[in-house]
C-alpha positions as CSV (number, residue, x, y, z in Angstrom):
1,X,3.8,-18.5,6.8
2,X,4.1,-15.2,5.9
3,X,0.9,-13.2,7.5
4,X,0.6,-9.4,6.8
5,X,-2.2,-7.8,8.6
6,X,-3.1,-3.8,7.2
7,X,-4.8,-1.5,9.6
8,X,-6.0,2.4,9.8
9,X,-8.6,2.6,7.5
10,X,-12.0,4.0,8.6
11,X,-14.5,6.8,7.0
12,X,-12.9,9.7,6.1
13,X,-14.4,13.4,4.5
14,X,-13.5,14.4,1.2
15,X,-10.0,16.6,1.5
16,X,-8.8,14.7,4.7
17,X,-6.0,11.7,5.8
18,X,-5.4,8.4,6.9
19,X,-2.6,6.8,7.6
20,X,-2.6,2.5,6.8
21,X,0.1,0.1,8.6
22,X,0.9,-2.6,6.6
23,X,2.3,-5.4,9.8
24,X,4.1,-8.5,9.7
25,X,4.7,-11.0,13.4
26,X,6.5,-14.0,12.3
27,X,8.9,-12.4,9.3
28,X,10.9,-9.6,8.6
29,X,9.3,-6.7,6.6
30,X,12.6,-5.4,5.2
31,X,13.6,-8.2,3.5
32,X,11.2,-7.3,1.1
33,X,9.7,-4.8,-1.3
34,X,5.9,-4.2,-0.5
35,X,3.5,-2.5,-2.1
36,X,-0.2,-1.2,-2.0
37,X,-3.0,-2.2,-3.8
38,X,-6.9,-0.8,-3.4
39,X,-10.0,-2.3,-5.1
40,X,-13.2,-0.5,-5.4
41,X,-16.2,-2.5,-5.7
42,X,-16.7,-3.5,-9.6
43,X,-13.2,-2.1,-10.2
44,X,-9.9,-4.3,-11.2
45,X,-7.2,-4.1,-8.3
46,X,-5.4,-1.4,-8.9
47,X,-1.4,-0.8,-7.5
48,X,-0.8,2.2,-6.5
49,X,2.3,2.4,-4.3
50,X,6.0,0.1,-3.8
51,X,8.8,0.7,-1.3
52,X,11.8,-1.6,-2.8
53,X,14.1,-3.2,0.3
54,X,17.8,-2.2,0.4
55,X,17.4,1.1,-1.1
56,X,13.6,2.1,-0.5
57,X,13.0,3.7,-3.6
58,X,9.6,4.1,-3.9
59,X,6.8,4.1,-6.6
60,X,3.6,5.8,-6.8
61,X,0.9,5.4,-9.3
62,X,-0.3,8.7,-11.3
63,X,-3.9,8.5,-9.1
64,X,-1.9,9.1,-5.9
65,X,1.4,10.7,-7.4
66,X,2.2,14.2,-5.0
67,X,-1.0,13.0,-2.7
68,X,0.1,9.3,-1.1
69,X,3.5,8.8,0.9
70,X,5.1,5.3,1.3
71,X,7.9,5.0,4.1
72,X,8.9,2.0,6.3
73,X,9.7,1.9,10.3
74,X,12.5,-0.7,10.5
75,X,12.0,-0.6,14.1
76,X,8.7,-1.4,14.2
77,X,8.6,-3.7,11.2
78,X,6.3,-1.6,9.8
79,X,5.2,-0.3,6.2
80,X,2.6,2.9,6.3
81,X,0.7,4.2,4.0
82,X,0.2,8.2,4.6
83,X,-2.4,9.5,2.4
84,X,-3.2,13.2,2.0
85,X,-5.9,15.3,0.2
86,X,-8.3,12.1,-0.1
87,X,-11.2,12.2,-2.5
88,X,-14.4,10.5,-3.1
89,X,-12.5,7.9,-6.0
90,X,-9.6,6.9,-3.4
91,X,-12.4,4.6,-1.6
92,X,-11.5,1.0,-2.0
93,X,-10.2,-1.9,0.4
94,X,-6.4,-1.0,0.5
95,X,-4.3,-4.6,0.4
96,X,-0.3,-4.6,1.5
97,X,1.4,-7.4,-0.3
98,X,5.2,-8.4,-1.0
99,X,7.1,-8.6,-4.0
100,X,11.1,-10.2,-3.7
101,X,13.4,-6.9,-2.9
102,X,13.0,-4.7,-5.6
103,X,9.8,-2.8,-6.9
104,X,9.4,-3.8,-10.3
105,X,7.4,-1.2,-10.9
106,X,10.0,1.2,-11.0
107,X,11.4,-0.4,-13.9
108,X,8.1,-1.4,-16.0
109,X,5.9,1.8,-14.8
110,X,3.1,-0.3,-13.5
111,X,2.2,-2.6,-10.2
112,X,0.8,-6.3,-11.3
113,X,-1.0,-8.4,-9.0
114,X,0.5,-11.3,-9.5
115,X,4.1,-10.4,-9.1
116,X,3.3,-10.2,-5.8
117,X,3.1,-13.2,-3.4
118,X,1.9,-12.9,0.1
119,X,-1.1,-10.6,0.8
120,X,-3.0,-9.1,4.0
121,X,-6.9,-9.9,4.5
122,X,-7.2,-5.6,3.2
123,X,-8.5,-2.8,5.1
124,X,-11.9,-0.5,4.0
125,X,-11.3,3.2,3.0
126,X,-14.0,5.3,2.1
127,X,-14.3,8.9,1.8
128,X,-17.6,10.3,1.8
129,X,-18.9,13.9,2.8
């Protein structure tokens, strides 16, 4: 059973930072490409970043490029999403998910939800003054 848990969400002012974590206790995240998605109220789920398994190549959507950074800590079996310079429009529930070993978005240029197999329950990020 693949079980992902996101954490690190919260309330932050515009311009602030948060670091989200994606953890798994029953399996090794290293074997998977891990993607981060977000969904704001009334909007479709948006794929924002992905890190591949073997070479750790990364993908970022234009909406977060230059502000967000995805990394792995193999010793902690955790994938992080460092979010800096947060904006009001970053408010959403953030999810992590697994996808094979390679981020397909590095080839296709976009992240698609149905390409991802296992999902966490999400963590709320609210950017507000």
